[in-house]
PDB file with one MODEL, atoms N, CA, C and O in Angstrom:
MODEL        1
ATOM      1  N   UNK A   1     -76.144  -9.948 -99.599  1.00  0.00           N
ATOM      2  CA  UNK A   1     -76.347 -10.136 -98.169  1.00  0.00           C
ATOM      3  C   UNK A   1     -76.529 -11.606 -97.840  1.00  0.00           C
ATOM      4  O   UNK A   1     -76.952 -12.400 -98.680  1.00  0.00           O
ATOM      5  N   UNK A   2     -76.209 -11.946 -96.633  1.00  0.00           N
ATOM      6  CA  UNK A   2     -76.310 -13.328 -96.186  1.00  0.00           C
ATOM      7  C   UNK A   2     -77.344 -13.408 -95.069  1.00  0.00           C
ATOM      8  O   UNK A   2     -77.111 -12.918 -93.964  1.00  0.00           O
ATOM      9  N   UNK A   3     -78.488 -14.026 -95.361  1.00  0.00           N
ATOM     10  CA  UNK A   3     -79.544 -14.185 -94.381  1.00  0.00           C
ATOM     11  C   UNK A   3     -79.570 -15.635 -93.908  1.00  0.00           C
ATOM     12  O   UNK A   3     -79.272 -16.538 -94.690  1.00  0.00           O
ATOM     13  N   UNK A   4     -79.924 -15.878 -92.636  1.00  0.00           N
ATOM     14  CA  UNK A   4     -79.960 -17.254 -92.136  1.00  0.00           C
ATOM     15  C   UNK A   4     -81.101 -18.082 -92.720  1.00  0.00           C
ATOM     16  O   UNK A   4     -81.060 -19.311 -92.663  1.00  0.00           O
ATOM     17  N   UNK A   5     -82.112 -17.431 -93.279  1.00  0.00           N
ATOM     18  CA  UNK A   5     -83.197 -18.147 -93.952  1.00  0.00           C
ATOM     19  C   UNK A   5     -83.198 -17.745 -95.414  1.00  0.00           C
ATOM     20  O   UNK A   5     -82.635 -16.714 -95.783  1.00  0.00           O
ATOM     21  N   UNK A   6     -83.818 -18.543 -96.227  1.00  0.00           N
ATOM     22  CA  UNK A   6     -83.832 -18.251 -97.662  1.00  0.00           C
ATOM     23  C   UNK A   6     -85.110 -17.503 -98.028  1.00  0.00           C
ATOM     24  O   UNK A   6     -86.122 -17.599 -97.335  1.00  0.00           O
ATOM     25  N   UNK A   7     -85.046 -16.768 -99.113  1.00  0.00           N
ATOM     26  CA  UNK A   7     -86.191 -16.059 -99.675  1.00  0.00           C
ATOM     27  C   UNK A   7     -85.738 -15.461-100.997  1.00  0.00           C
ATOM     28  O   UNK A   7     -84.562 -15.539-101.350  1.00  0.00           O
ATOM     29  N   UNK A   8     -86.670 -14.868-101.725  1.00  0.00           N
ATOM     30  CA  UNK A   8     -86.332 -14.200-102.977  1.00  0.00           C
ATOM     31  C   UNK A   8     -86.135 -12.716-102.711  1.00  0.00           C
ATOM     32  O   UNK A   8     -86.931 -12.099-102.003  1.00  0.00           O
ATOM     33  N   UNK A   9     -85.083 -12.142-103.273  1.00  0.00           N
ATOM     34  CA  UNK A   9     -84.916 -10.694-103.221  1.00  0.00           C
ATOM     35  C   UNK A   9     -85.736 -10.121-104.359  1.00  0.00           C
ATOM     36  O   UNK A   9     -85.586 -10.531-105.510  1.00  0.00           O
ATOM     37  N   UNK A  10     -86.604  -9.173-104.038  1.00  0.00           N
ATOM     38  CA  UNK A  10     -87.533  -8.591-104.996  1.00  0.00           C
ATOM     39  C   UNK A  10     -87.039  -7.203-105.388  1.00  0.00           C
ATOM     40  O   UNK A  10     -86.924  -6.319-104.539  1.00  0.00           O
ATOM     41  N   UNK A  11     -86.753  -7.017-106.646  1.00  0.00           N
ATOM     42  CA  UNK A  11     -86.276  -5.728-107.133  1.00  0.00           C
ATOM     43  C   UNK A  11     -84.762  -5.622-107.075  1.00  0.00           C
ATOM     44  O   UNK A  11     -84.094  -6.425-106.423  1.00  0.00           O
ATOM     45  N   UNK A  12     -84.233  -4.626-107.762  1.00  0.00           N
ATOM     46  CA  UNK A  12     -82.779  -4.479-107.846  1.00  0.00           C
ATOM     47  C   UNK A  12     -82.256  -3.188-107.238  1.00  0.00           C
ATOM     48  O   UNK A  12     -81.069  -3.089-106.929  1.00  0.00           O
ATOM     49  N   UNK A  13     -83.116  -2.204-107.062  1.00  0.00           N
ATOM     50  CA  UNK A  13     -82.662  -0.896-106.587  1.00  0.00           C
ATOM     51  C   UNK A  13     -82.008  -0.994-105.212  1.00  0.00           C
ATOM     52  O   UNK A  13     -80.970  -0.372-104.984  1.00  0.00           O
ATOM     53  N   UNK A  14     -82.585  -1.751-104.306  1.00  0.00           N
ATOM     54  CA  UNK A  14     -82.026  -1.896-102.963  1.00  0.00           C
ATOM     55  C   UNK A  14     -80.677  -2.579-102.973  1.00  0.00           C
ATOM     56  O   UNK A  14     -79.790  -2.223-102.197  1.00  0.00           O
ATOM     57  N   UNK A  15     -80.514  -3.562-103.852  1.00  0.00           N
ATOM     58  CA  UNK A  15     -79.234  -4.266-103.958  1.00  0.00           C
ATOM     59  C   UNK A  15     -78.167  -3.313-104.481  1.00  0.00           C
ATOM     60  O   UNK A  15     -77.057  -3.262-103.951  1.00  0.00           O
ATOM     61  N   UNK A  16     -78.506  -2.567-105.512  1.00  0.00           N
ATOM     62  CA  UNK A  16     -77.538  -1.599-106.068  1.00  0.00           C
ATOM     63  C   UNK A  16     -77.112  -0.585-105.016  1.00  0.00           C
ATOM     64  O   UNK A  16     -75.927  -0.282-104.874  1.00  0.00           O
ATOM     65  N   UNK A  17     -78.083  -0.066-104.284  1.00  0.00           N
ATOM     66  CA  UNK A  17     -77.782   0.929-103.250  1.00  0.00           C
ATOM     67  C   UNK A  17     -76.908   0.328-102.149  1.00  0.00           C
ATOM     68  O   UNK A  17     -75.992   0.984-101.653  1.00  0.00           O
ATOM     69  N   UNK A  18     -77.190  -0.914-101.772  1.00  0.00           N
ATOM     70  CA  UNK A  18     -76.388  -1.573-100.734  1.00  0.00           C
ATOM     71  C   UNK A  18     -74.947  -1.762-101.186  1.00  0.00           C
ATOM     72  O   UNK A  18     -74.023  -1.549-100.402  1.00  0.00           O
ATOM     73  N   UNK A  19     -74.744  -2.154-102.423  1.00  0.00           N
ATOM     74  CA  UNK A  19     -73.380  -2.320-102.934  1.00  0.00           C
ATOM     75  C   UNK A  19     -72.673  -0.976-103.111  1.00  0.00           C
ATOM     76  O   UNK A  19     -71.469  -0.861-102.883  1.00  0.00           O
ATOM     77  N   UNK A  20     -73.441   0.040-103.522  1.00  0.00           N
ATOM     78  CA  UNK A  20     -72.840   1.339-103.784  1.00  0.00           C
ATOM     79  C   UNK A  20     -72.472   2.079-102.497  1.00  0.00           C
ATOM     80  O   UNK A  20     -71.390   2.660-102.402  1.00  0.00           O
ATOM     81  N   UNK A  21     -73.374   2.060-101.501  1.00  0.00           N
ATOM     82  CA  UNK A  21     -73.169   2.858-100.293  1.00  0.00           C
ATOM     83  C   UNK A  21     -72.940   2.031 -99.036  1.00  0.00           C
ATOM     84  O   UNK A  21     -72.524   2.569 -98.009  1.00  0.00           O
ATOM     85  N   UNK A  22     -73.204   0.740 -99.105  1.00  0.00           N
ATOM     86  CA  UNK A  22     -73.114  -0.086 -97.903  1.00  0.00           C
ATOM     87  C   UNK A  22     -74.421  -0.133 -97.134  1.00  0.00           C
ATOM     88  O   UNK A  22     -74.532  -0.843 -96.135  1.00  0.00           O
ATOM     89  N   UNK A  23     -75.413   0.621 -97.595  1.00  0.00           N
ATOM     90  CA  UNK A  23     -76.734   0.636 -96.963  1.00  0.00           C
ATOM     91  C   UNK A  23     -77.785   0.523 -98.058  1.00  0.00           C
ATOM     92  O   UNK A  23     -77.615   1.056 -99.155  1.00  0.00           O
ATOM     93  N   UNK A  24     -78.851  -0.163 -97.755  1.00  0.00           N
ATOM     94  CA  UNK A  24     -79.915  -0.298 -98.739  1.00  0.00           C
ATOM     95  C   UNK A  24     -81.079  -1.063 -98.140  1.00  0.00           C
ATOM     96  O   UNK A  24     -80.927  -1.754 -97.133  1.00  0.00           O
ATOM     97  N   UNK A  25     -82.220  -0.939 -98.751  1.00  0.00           N
ATOM     98  CA  UNK A  25     -83.415  -1.642 -98.292  1.00  0.00           C
ATOM     99  C   UNK A  25     -83.719  -2.749 -99.287  1.00  0.00           C
ATOM    100  O   UNK A  25     -83.918  -2.498-100.476  1.00  0.00           O
ATOM    101  N   UNK A  26     -83.752  -3.974 -98.787  1.00  0.00           N
ATOM    102  CA  UNK A  26     -84.051  -5.127 -99.632  1.00  0.00           C
ATOM    103  C   UNK A  26     -85.462  -5.605 -99.342  1.00  0.00           C
ATOM    104  O   UNK A  26     -85.844  -5.758 -98.182  1.00  0.00           O
ATOM    105  N   UNK A  27     -86.230  -5.839-100.381  1.00  0.00           N
ATOM    106  CA  UNK A  27     -87.559  -6.413-100.242  1.00  0.00           C
ATOM    107  C   UNK A  27     -87.434  -7.902-100.515  1.00  0.00           C
ATOM    108  O   UNK A  27     -86.916  -8.315-101.552  1.00  0.00           O
ATOM    109  N   UNK A  28     -87.912  -8.699 -99.573  1.00  0.00           N
ATOM    110  CA  UNK A  28     -87.814 -10.150 -99.692  1.00  0.00           C
ATOM    111  C   UNK A  28     -89.205 -10.754 -99.826  1.00  0.00           C
ATOM    112  O   UNK A  28     -90.173 -10.241 -99.265  1.00  0.00           O
ATOM    113  N   UNK A  29     -89.291 -11.840-100.569  1.00  0.00           N
ATOM    114  CA  UNK A  29     -90.540 -12.579-100.736  1.00  0.00           C
ATOM    115  C   UNK A  29     -90.333 -14.023-100.323  1.00  0.00           C
ATOM    116  O   UNK A  29     -89.231 -14.564-100.413  1.00  0.00           O
ATOM    117  N   UNK A  30     -91.417 -14.634 -99.870  1.00  0.00           N
ATOM    118  CA  UNK A  30     -91.387 -16.040 -99.487  1.00  0.00           C
ATOM    119  C   UNK A  30     -91.310 -16.921-100.730  1.00  0.00           C
ATOM    120  O   UNK A  30     -91.642 -16.495-101.836  1.00  0.00           O
ATOM    121  N   UNK A  31     -90.869 -18.141-100.523  1.00  0.00           N
ATOM    122  CA  UNK A  31     -90.861 -19.138-101.598  1.00  0.00           C
ATOM    123  C   UNK A  31     -92.069 -20.048-101.381  1.00  0.00           C
ATOM    124  O   UNK A  31     -92.297 -20.545-100.277  1.00  0.00           O
ATOM    125  N   UNK A  32     -92.839 -20.258-102.451  1.00  0.00           N
ATOM    126  CA  UNK A  32     -94.073 -21.038-102.370  1.00  0.00           C
ATOM    127  C   UNK A  32     -94.045 -22.129-103.429  1.00  0.00           C
ATOM    128  O   UNK A  32     -93.642 -21.895-104.568  1.00  0.00           O
ATOM    129  N   UNK A  33     -94.481 -23.323-103.039  1.00  0.00           N
ATOM    130  CA  UNK A  33     -94.585 -24.444-103.973  1.00  0.00           C
ATOM    131  C   UNK A  33     -96.062 -24.816-104.124  1.00  0.00           C
ATOM    132  O   UNK A  33     -96.830 -24.726-103.166  1.00  0.00           O
ATOM    133  N   UNK A  34     -96.448 -25.231-105.320  1.00  0.00           N
ATOM    134  CA  UNK A  34     -97.819 -25.672-105.582  1.00  0.00           C
ATOM    135  C   UNK A  34     -97.817 -27.191-105.606  1.00  0.00           C
ATOM    136  O   UNK A  34     -97.078 -27.810-106.372  1.00  0.00           O
ATOM    137  N   UNK A  35     -98.657 -27.790-104.754  1.00  0.00           N
ATOM    138  CA  UNK A  35     -98.757 -29.251-104.691  1.00  0.00           C
ATOM    139  C   UNK A  35    -100.160 -29.677-105.109  1.00  0.00           C
ATOM    140  O   UNK A  35    -101.150 -29.067-104.703  1.00  0.00           O
ATOM    141  N   UNK A  36    -100.237 -30.714-105.914  1.00  0.00           N
ATOM    142  CA  UNK A  36    -101.530 -31.245-106.353  1.00  0.00           C
ATOM    143  C   UNK A  36    -102.139 -32.091-105.240  1.00  0.00           C
ATOM    144  O   UNK A  36    -101.456 -32.896-104.607  1.00  0.00           O
ATOM    145  N   UNK A  37    -103.431 -31.893-105.017  1.00  0.00           N
ATOM    146  CA  UNK A  37    -104.175 -32.681-104.038  1.00  0.00           C
ATOM    147  C   UNK A  37    -105.197 -33.540-104.774  1.00  0.00           C
ATOM    148  O   UNK A  37    -105.236 -33.552-106.004  1.00  0.00           O
ATOM    149  N   UNK A  38    -106.008 -34.244-104.030  1.00  0.00           N
ATOM    150  CA  UNK A  38    -107.049 -35.069-104.641  1.00  0.00           C
ATOM    151  C   UNK A  38    -108.180 -34.192-105.165  1.00  0.00           C
ATOM    152  O   UNK A  38    -108.307 -33.030-104.779  1.00  0.00           O
ATOM    153  N   UNK A  39    -108.983 -34.746-106.030  1.00  0.00           N
ATOM    154  CA  UNK A  39    -110.166 -34.098-106.606  1.00  0.00           C
ATOM    155  C   UNK A  39    -109.826 -32.792-107.330  1.00  0.00           C
ATOM    156  O   UNK A  39    -110.628 -31.858-107.345  1.00  0.00           O
ATOM    157  N   UNK A  40    -108.642 -32.734-107.925  1.00  0.00           N
ATOM    158  CA  UNK A  40    -108.265 -31.574-108.725  1.00  0.00           C
ATOM    159  C   UNK A  40    -107.921 -30.316-107.939  1.00  0.00           C
ATOM    160  O   UNK A  40    -107.794 -29.238-108.519  1.00  0.00           O
ATOM    161  N   UNK A  41    -107.773 -30.445-106.644  1.00  0.00           N
ATOM    162  CA  UNK A  41    -107.446 -29.279-105.819  1.00  0.00           C
ATOM    163  C   UNK A  41    -105.937 -29.110-105.725  1.00  0.00           C
ATOM    164  O   UNK A  41    -105.175 -30.043-105.978  1.00  0.00           O
ATOM    165  N   UNK A  42    -105.524 -27.915-105.360  1.00  0.00           N
ATOM    166  CA  UNK A  42    -104.103 -27.622-105.212  1.00  0.00           C
ATOM    167  C   UNK A  42    -103.849 -26.976-103.858  1.00  0.00           C
ATOM    168  O   UNK A  42    -104.726 -26.332-103.283  1.00  0.00           O
ATOM    169  N   UNK A  43    -102.636 -27.162-103.364  1.00  0.00           N
ATOM    170  CA  UNK A  43    -102.220 -26.551-102.102  1.00  0.00           C
ATOM    171  C   UNK A  43    -101.023 -25.659-102.358  1.00  0.00           C
ATOM    172  O   UNK A  43    -100.101 -26.033-103.083  1.00  0.00           O
ATOM    173  N   UNK A  44    -101.041 -24.486-101.764  1.00  0.00           N
ATOM    174  CA  UNK A  44     -99.880 -23.605-101.787  1.00  0.00           C
ATOM    175  C   UNK A  44     -99.111 -23.846-100.495  1.00  0.00           C
ATOM    176  O   UNK A  44     -99.639 -23.637 -99.402  1.00  0.00           O
ATOM    177  N   UNK A  45     -97.879 -24.281-100.622  1.00  0.00           N
ATOM    178  CA  UNK A  45     -97.055 -24.602 -99.461  1.00  0.00           C
ATOM    179  C   UNK A  45     -95.912 -23.597 -99.396  1.00  0.00           C
ATOM    180  O   UNK A  45     -95.071 -23.540-100.293  1.00  0.00           O
ATOM    181  N   UNK A  46     -95.890 -22.810 -98.333  1.00  0.00           N
ATOM    182  CA  UNK A  46     -94.818 -21.838 -98.141  1.00  0.00           C
ATOM    183  C   UNK A  46     -93.634 -22.594 -97.557  1.00  0.00           C
ATOM    184  O   UNK A  46     -93.698 -23.101 -96.437  1.00  0.00           O
ATOM    185  N   UNK A  47     -92.547 -22.664 -98.331  1.00  0.00           N
ATOM    186  CA  UNK A  47     -91.386 -23.451 -97.907  1.00  0.00           C
ATOM    187  C   UNK A  47     -90.297 -22.601 -97.270  1.00  0.00           C
ATOM    188  O   UNK A  47     -89.489 -23.114 -96.496  1.00  0.00           O
ATOM    189  N   UNK A  48     -90.262 -21.315 -97.583  1.00  0.00           N
ATOM    190  CA  UNK A  48     -89.257 -20.420 -97.008  1.00  0.00           C
ATOM    191  C   UNK A  48     -89.889 -19.058 -96.795  1.00  0.00           C
ATOM    192  O   UNK A  48     -90.572 -18.538 -97.678  1.00  0.00           O
ATOM    193  N   UNK A  49     -89.661 -18.477 -95.619  1.00  0.00           N
ATOM    194  CA  UNK A  49     -90.139 -17.124 -95.369  1.00  0.00           C
ATOM    195  C   UNK A  49     -88.937 -16.225 -95.105  1.00  0.00           C
ATOM    196  O   UNK A  49     -87.901 -16.688 -94.628  1.00  0.00           O
ATOM    197  N   UNK A  50     -89.077 -14.948 -95.415  1.00  0.00           N
ATOM    198  CA  UNK A  50     -87.946 -14.035 -95.226  1.00  0.00           C
ATOM    199  C   UNK A  50     -87.499 -13.944 -93.770  1.00  0.00           C
ATOM    200  O   UNK A  50     -88.260 -14.226 -92.844  1.00  0.00           O
ATOM    201  N   UNK A  51     -86.265 -13.549 -93.601  1.00  0.00           N
ATOM    202  CA  UNK A  51     -85.653 -13.365 -92.286  1.00  0.00           C
ATOM    203  C   UNK A  51     -86.490 -12.397 -91.449  1.00  0.00           C
ATOM    204  O   UNK A  51     -86.931 -11.359 -91.944  1.00  0.00           O
ATOM    205  N   UNK A  52     -86.701 -12.739 -90.199  1.00  0.00           N
ATOM    206  CA  UNK A  52     -87.431 -11.971 -89.192  1.00  0.00           C
ATOM    207  C   UNK A  52     -88.931 -11.875 -89.452  1.00  0.00           C
ATOM    208  O   UNK A  52     -89.593 -11.029 -88.850  1.00  0.00           O
ATOM    209  N   UNK A  53     -89.485 -12.701 -90.315  1.00  0.00           N
ATOM    210  CA  UNK A  53     -90.937 -12.768 -90.470  1.00  0.00           C
ATOM    211  C   UNK A  53     -91.439 -13.802 -89.477  1.00  0.00           C
ATOM    212  O   UNK A  53     -90.978 -14.944 -89.468  1.00  0.00           O
ATOM    213  N   UNK A  54     -92.383 -13.398 -88.643  1.00  0.00           N
ATOM    214  CA  UNK A  54     -92.932 -14.277 -87.624  1.00  0.00           C
ATOM    215  C   UNK A  54     -94.004 -15.162 -88.263  1.00  0.00           C
ATOM    216  O   UNK A  54     -94.995 -14.666 -88.800  1.00  0.00           O
ATOM    217  N   UNK A  55     -93.791 -16.471 -88.197  1.00  0.00           N
ATOM    218  CA  UNK A  55     -94.691 -17.417 -88.865  1.00  0.00           C
ATOM    219  C   UNK A  55     -96.119 -17.332 -88.324  1.00  0.00           C
ATOM    220  O   UNK A  55     -97.069 -17.337 -89.107  1.00  0.00           O
ATOM    221  N   UNK A  56     -96.285 -17.253 -87.014  1.00  0.00           N
ATOM    222  CA  UNK A  56     -97.639 -17.214 -86.448  1.00  0.00           C
ATOM    223  C   UNK A  56     -98.361 -15.917 -86.815  1.00  0.00           C
ATOM    224  O   UNK A  56     -99.568 -15.935 -87.056  1.00  0.00           O
ATOM    225  N   UNK A  57     -97.646 -14.799 -86.860  1.00  0.00           N
ATOM    226  CA  UNK A  57     -98.272 -13.535 -87.271  1.00  0.00           C
ATOM    227  C   UNK A  57     -98.637 -13.566 -88.752  1.00  0.00           C
ATOM    228  O   UNK A  57     -99.661 -13.010 -89.148  1.00  0.00           O
ATOM    229  N   UNK A  58     -97.812 -14.206 -89.566  1.00  0.00           N
ATOM    230  CA  UNK A  58     -98.107 -14.342 -90.990  1.00  0.00           C
ATOM    231  C   UNK A  58     -99.392 -15.136 -91.194  1.00  0.00           C
ATOM    232  O   UNK A  58    -100.246 -14.743 -91.988  1.00  0.00           O
ATOM    233  N   UNK A  59     -99.530 -16.245 -90.485  1.00  0.00           N
ATOM    234  CA  UNK A  59    -100.743 -17.067 -90.580  1.00  0.00           C
ATOM    235  C   UNK A  59    -101.957 -16.269 -90.113  1.00  0.00           C
ATOM    236  O   UNK A  59    -103.026 -16.351 -90.718  1.00  0.00           O
ATOM    237  N   UNK A  60    -101.795 -15.500 -89.044  1.00  0.00           N
ATOM    238  CA  UNK A  60    -102.887 -14.676 -88.526  1.00  0.00           C
ATOM    239  C   UNK A  60    -103.313 -13.615 -89.548  1.00  0.00           C
ATOM    240  O   UNK A  60    -104.507 -13.370 -89.726  1.00  0.00           O
ATOM    241  N   UNK A  61    -102.351 -12.993 -90.213  1.00  0.00           N
ATOM    242  CA  UNK A  61    -102.668 -11.981 -91.222  1.00  0.00           C
ATOM    243  C   UNK A  61    -103.400 -12.595 -92.417  1.00  0.00           C
ATOM    244  O   UNK A  61    -104.335 -11.998 -92.949  1.00  0.00           O
ATOM    245  N   UNK A  62    -102.974 -13.778 -92.833  1.00  0.00           N
ATOM    246  CA  UNK A  62    -103.658 -14.458 -93.939  1.00  0.00           C
ATOM    247  C   UNK A  62    -105.080 -14.818 -93.523  1.00  0.00           C
ATOM    248  O   UNK A  62    -106.017 -14.657 -94.305  1.00  0.00           O
ATOM    249  N   UNK A  63    -105.245 -15.306 -92.289  1.00  0.00           N
ATOM    250  CA  UNK A  63    -106.578 -15.654 -91.787  1.00  0.00           C
ATOM    251  C   UNK A  63    -107.486 -14.426 -91.759  1.00  0.00           C
ATOM    252  O   UNK A  63    -108.671 -14.528 -92.076  1.00  0.00           O
ATOM    253  N   UNK A  64    -106.946 -13.277 -91.385  1.00  0.00           N
ATOM    254  CA  UNK A  64    -107.742 -12.046 -91.375  1.00  0.00           C
ATOM    255  C   UNK A  64    -108.163 -11.643 -92.787  1.00  0.00           C
ATOM    256  O   UNK A  64    -109.281 -11.167 -92.986  1.00  0.00           O
ATOM    257  N   UNK A  65    -107.283 -11.828 -93.761  1.00  0.00           N
ATOM    258  CA  UNK A  65    -107.636 -11.526 -95.152  1.00  0.00           C
ATOM    259  C   UNK A  65    -108.770 -12.424 -95.637  1.00  0.00           C
ATOM    260  O   UNK A  65    -109.667 -11.975 -96.351  1.00  0.00           O
ATOM    261  N   UNK A  66    -108.723 -13.695 -95.245  1.00  0.00           N
ATOM    262  CA  UNK A  66    -109.783 -14.636 -95.624  1.00  0.00           C
ATOM    263  C   UNK A  66    -111.088 -14.243 -94.932  1.00  0.00           C
ATOM    264  O   UNK A  66    -112.149 -14.228 -95.555  1.00  0.00           O
ATOM    265  N   UNK A  67    -111.001 -13.928 -93.647  1.00  0.00           N
ATOM    266  CA  UNK A  67    -112.189 -13.552 -92.875  1.00  0.00           C
ATOM    267  C   UNK A  67    -112.841 -12.284 -93.430  1.00  0.00           C
ATOM    268  O   UNK A  67    -114.068 -12.186 -93.478  1.00  0.00           O
ATOM    269  N   UNK A  68    -112.030 -11.323 -93.844  1.00  0.00           N
ATOM    270  CA  UNK A  68    -112.538 -10.066 -94.397  1.00  0.00           C
ATOM    271  C   UNK A  68    -112.921 -10.188 -95.874  1.00  0.00           C
ATOM    272  O   UNK A  68    -113.299  -9.202 -96.507  1.00  0.00           O
ATOM    273  N   UNK A  69    -112.819 -11.399 -96.413  1.00  0.00           N
ATOM    274  CA  UNK A  69    -113.172 -11.715 -97.804  1.00  0.00           C
ATOM    275  C   UNK A  69    -112.345 -10.936 -98.829  1.00  0.00           C
ATOM    276  O   UNK A  69    -112.826 -10.621 -99.918  1.00  0.00           O
ATOM    277  N   UNK A  70    -111.109 -10.632 -98.469  1.00  0.00           N
ATOM    278  CA  UNK A  70    -110.192  -9.992 -99.410  1.00  0.00           C
ATOM    279  C   UNK A  70    -109.443 -11.038-100.227  1.00  0.00           C
ATOM    280  O   UNK A  70    -108.915 -10.743-101.299  1.00  0.00           O
ATOM    281  N   UNK A  71    -109.404 -12.266 -99.706  1.00  0.00           N
ATOM    282  CA  UNK A  71    -108.800 -13.406-100.395  1.00  0.00           C
ATOM    283  C   UNK A  71    -109.807 -14.544-100.318  1.00  0.00           C
ATOM    284  O   UNK A  71    -110.344 -14.828 -99.247  1.00  0.00           O
ATOM    285  N   UNK A  72    -110.068 -15.198-101.447  1.00  0.00           N
ATOM    286  CA  UNK A  72    -111.001 -16.320-101.413  1.00  0.00           C
ATOM    287  C   UNK A  72    -110.334 -17.584-101.944  1.00  0.00           C
ATOM    288  O   UNK A  72    -109.249 -17.533-102.523  1.00  0.00           O
ATOM    289  N   UNK A  73    -110.988 -18.698-101.740  1.00  0.00           N
ATOM    290  CA  UNK A  73    -110.472 -19.969-102.227  1.00  0.00           C
ATOM    291  C   UNK A  73    -109.627 -20.720-101.219  1.00  0.00           C
ATOM    292  O   UNK A  73    -109.162 -21.822-101.511  1.00  0.00           O
ATOM    293  N   UNK A  74    -109.416 -20.157-100.041  1.00  0.00           N
ATOM    294  CA  UNK A  74    -108.617 -20.841 -99.018  1.00  0.00           C
ATOM    295  C   UNK A  74    -109.564 -21.619 -98.125  1.00  0.00           C
ATOM    296  O   UNK A  74    -110.479 -21.051 -97.528  1.00  0.00           O
ATOM    297  N   UNK A  75    -109.338 -22.933 -98.037  1.00  0.00           N
ATOM    298  CA  UNK A  75    -110.193 -23.781 -97.210  1.00  0.00           C
ATOM    299  C   UNK A  75    -109.492 -24.272 -95.956  1.00  0.00           C
ATOM    300  O   UNK A  75    -110.155 -24.685 -95.004  1.00  0.00           O
ATOM    301  N   UNK A  76    -108.169 -24.237 -95.934  1.00  0.00           N
ATOM    302  CA  UNK A  76    -107.418 -24.710 -94.772  1.00  0.00           C
ATOM    303  C   UNK A  76    -106.148 -23.883 -94.652  1.00  0.00           C
ATOM    304  O   UNK A  76    -105.511 -23.553 -95.652  1.00  0.00           O
ATOM    305  N   UNK A  77    -105.790 -23.556 -93.425  1.00  0.00           N
ATOM    306  CA  UNK A  77    -104.606 -22.748 -93.173  1.00  0.00           C
ATOM    307  C   UNK A  77    -103.927 -23.282 -91.924  1.00  0.00           C
ATOM    308  O   UNK A  77    -104.527 -23.334 -90.851  1.00  0.00           O
ATOM    309  N   UNK A  78    -102.645 -23.687 -92.079  1.00  0.00           N
ATOM    310  CA  UNK A  78    -101.903 -24.203 -90.920  1.00  0.00           C
ATOM    311  C   UNK A  78    -100.504 -23.658 -90.915  1.00  0.00           C
ATOM    312  O   UNK A  78     -99.722 -23.974 -90.019  1.00  0.00           O
TER     313      UNK A  78
ENDMDL
END
């Protein structure tokens, strides 16, 4: 498939089904880079998000996970 944005296709079953029948469900993942910061800290930088993923809603969902203490170690989110 040709998407206007880049991402990783996760799994093979959906791709096989799409080629076999012309229909299939593809699971896409974002591309993330790890950048070194000062004082031994690291930043996760999302460089590509899957097609039709709303960036502001994604940030809001991550913020909710941090607020609900389901994810820790995040000090800044933009």
